[in-house]
C-alpha positions, 0 to 999 in steps of 0.5 A, spaced: 282 354 894 277 356 889 273 363 891 266 362 894 261 365 889 260 371 893 268 373 893 268 371 885 262 376 884 266 381 888 272 380 884 268 380 877 265 387 879 271 390 881 275 388 875 269 391 870 269 397 874 276 398 873 276 397 866 270 402 865 274 407 869 280 406 865 277 405 858 271 409 859 264 407 857 263 399 854 258 395 852 257 388 855 260 385 849 266 389 850 266 387 857 266 380 856 272 380 851 276 384 856 274 380 862 274 373 859 268 372 863 262 368 860 256 372 857 251 370 863 256 372 868 257 379 865 250 380 864 249 378 872 255 383 874 252 389 869 245 388 873 248 388 880 252 394 878 246 398 876 242 396 882 248 398 886 247 405 882 255 404 880 254 404 873 248 406 868 247 406 861 250 412 858 249 411 850 249 406 845 255 403 840 255 401 833 252 403 826 245 400 828 245 404 835 239 399 838 238 393 842 241 391 848 248 389 845 249 396 843 248 399 850 254 403 853 255 402 860 259 407 864 261 409 871 255 414 875 260 420 875 256 424 880 256 418 885 261 422 888 265 429 888 272 430 889 277 436 891 284 437 889 288 442 892 295 445 890 298 448 896 304 453 895 307 458 900 304 464 896 297 461 895 292 455 894 289 452 887 283 448 888 279 444 883 273 440 884 271 434 879 266 428 879 268 421 880 271 420 873 275 426 874 272 431 870 273 438 872 267 442 874 270 448 877 276 451 879 279 457 882 285 460 886 287 465 891 294 468 893 296 468 900 301 473 902 307 472 907 304 477 912 297 473 912 296 470 919 295 463 920 288 463 922 286 468 916 290 464 911 287 457 913 280 461 913 281 463 906 283 457 903 278 453 906 273 458 904 276 457 897 274 450 897 267 451 900 266 456 894 269 452 889 265 446 891 258 450 891 260 452 884 261 445 881 254 443 884 257 439 889 253 438 896 258 434 899 265 432 898 267 425 898 275 425 898 280 431 898 287 430 895 292 435 897 299 437 895 303 441 899 311 442 900 314 439 906 315 432 909 309 427 910 310 422 915 309 415 912 306 412 919 301 418 920 300 421 913 300 428 916 304 434 914 310 434 918 313 441 921 318 443 916 323 449 917 321 455 913 314 453 911 308 457 913 304 454 919 298 455 916 300 449 911 299 444 917 293 447 920 289 447 913 289 439 913 285 439 920 281 445 918 278 442 912 277 435 916 273 439 921 269 443 916 268 437 911 267 432 916 264 427 911 270 428 907 276 423 907 282 428 907 289 426 904 295 430 904 302 428 900 308 431 898 307 436 892 313 433 888 310 426 889 304 428 886 307 431 880 311 424 879 304 420 879 301 425 874 307 425 869 307 417 870 299 417 869 298 422 863 305 425 862 312 424 860 313 417 864 307 413 861 312 408 859 316 407 865 315 404 872 322 406 874 324 413 874 326 420 878 322 426 877 326 432 878 322 438 880 324 445 878 320 451 880 320 456 885 325 451 889 327 444 887 325 437 889 325 430 887 320 424 887 323 417 886 318 411 883 321 404 883 318 398 880 312 402 879 311 404 887 313 411 890 318 411 895 318 416 901 323 413 905 323 412 913 321 419 915 318 421 908 324 425 906 326 421 899 327 426 894 329 432 898 334 434 893 335 441 895 339 439 901 344 435 897 351 438 898 354 439 891 360 443 888 359 450 886 355 453 892 358 458 897 357 453 903 354 447 905 346 446 907 344 445 914 338 441 917 334 448 917 336 450 910 338 448 904 342 454 902 349 451 900 345 445 897 343 443 890 337 449 891 343 454 891 344 452 884 337 450 881 332 454 885 328 459 881 332 465 884 339 462 882 337 461 875 335 468 875 342 470 877 345 465 872 341 468 867 343 475 868 350 473 868 349 471 860 344 477 859 338 473 858 332 477 861 324 476 861 318 477 866 314 472 869 306 472 869 302 470 875 305 466 880 310 462 875 317 462 877 321 467 874 326 462 872 321 459 867 320 465 863 327 466 863 329 459 860 323 459 855 326 466 853 333 462 852 330 457 848 326 461 843 332 466 842 338 460 842 342 463 848 347 457 848 351 460 853 346 460 859 343 454 857 349 450 857 351 453 864 344 451 866 345 444 864 352 444 867 348 445 874 342 440 873 347 435 871 350 435 877 344 433 881 341 428 876 348 425 876 348 424 883 341 421 883 343 416 877 349 414 881 345 412 887 338 409 884 340 408 877 333 409 875 334 409 867 330 415 866 330 422 869 324 427 868 325 435 868 319 437 871 315 443 874 315 450 870 322 450 869 323 443 866 317 444 861 320 451 859 326 448 857 323 442 853 327 438 849 332 443 848 334 443 855 333 436 857 338 434 851 343 438 854 343 435 861 342 428 858 349 429 854 352 432 860 350 426 865 352 421 859 359 424 860 359 424 868 356 417 869 357 410 866 349 408 867 345 409 861 340 415 863 334 418 859 333 425 860 326 427 858 322 434 859 316 434 863 309 435 859 305 437 865 309 443 868 306 446 874 299 443 873 302 436 875 301 437 882 294 439 882 293 433 877 296 428 881 292 430 887 286 429 883 288 422 881 290 420 888 283 423 890 279 419 885 283 413 886 282 413 894 274 415 892 273 409 887 277 404 892 272 406 897 266 406 893 267 400 889 269 396 895 264 390 896 259 391 901 
């Protein structure tokens, strides 16, 4: 059945807004060309979106730079403000942006292991409030949070996970209480990193891939046919628990010692580097493994890089055997530090271990991928809400 006039208008408006989000400011003529709509229809939707305070004239285009056809229309950036959080066991990083994702302010705070749950939550919430004030945001529309651990696919809540600080789970509720008008969403950190690498990083041309997170710990995110797969309990990609050869035992339900984490976590990589005489110091909150791998690549430490590639290939080939993703991205600070050199070594080893053709790429966003993914998610959710037909 043909759409009603009101439904057709809503569809056309949403299409135009999505184009303005993806392409940036456009003229009415460009909107006509990209949407395939008639000139009167485009003129009507532009008028509606301006009246609804969703778009505005942001400049002019063309050599003459005058006349109605030269007007550039863009989304009203300060229609809403967003916050993104990267929650780690050792601290929190926050950024605040406008609706287009332009970063207005960012900050971080370390939170030590000896900090109590209440003080830790208060430090994190205060950081969000202070950063929002610095950005000039009177209120936050949406808050996106990336955190380690399992997110319940049914409730969207961060589940209680052994080994993770209690303040992680309390933080989500505290933010919702202190920011009652904001929509607060939490997602596994590795899943957000995969989203960022797919939108803006190493996997922009792939709709099926696996991101292997290599930072302080290990993790994986699975994207199949363009969709992130979380699993029945939200645990897809908990590769640190993967039983692998070369460890001193087996993982348990309460700890991943003996699993892939024992081969590829930052501490394990540091031990391996020491065996090969590779030394380096981390800066800030960077995993020491990232500094060591960067030094090894710069100095051509063939023995260490070969041994590390052997370890990573065990995890990658296991994932490939089950999922056949065609592409694996080595993400996180360690994956970025290893670059093309480490990725190529892992790919050659996987090629010998598996009949399934698999490209191995280095991530380009490093540890910042989690915060970027949280922002992209917050922006998508805010725009879905604000651009919905009223």
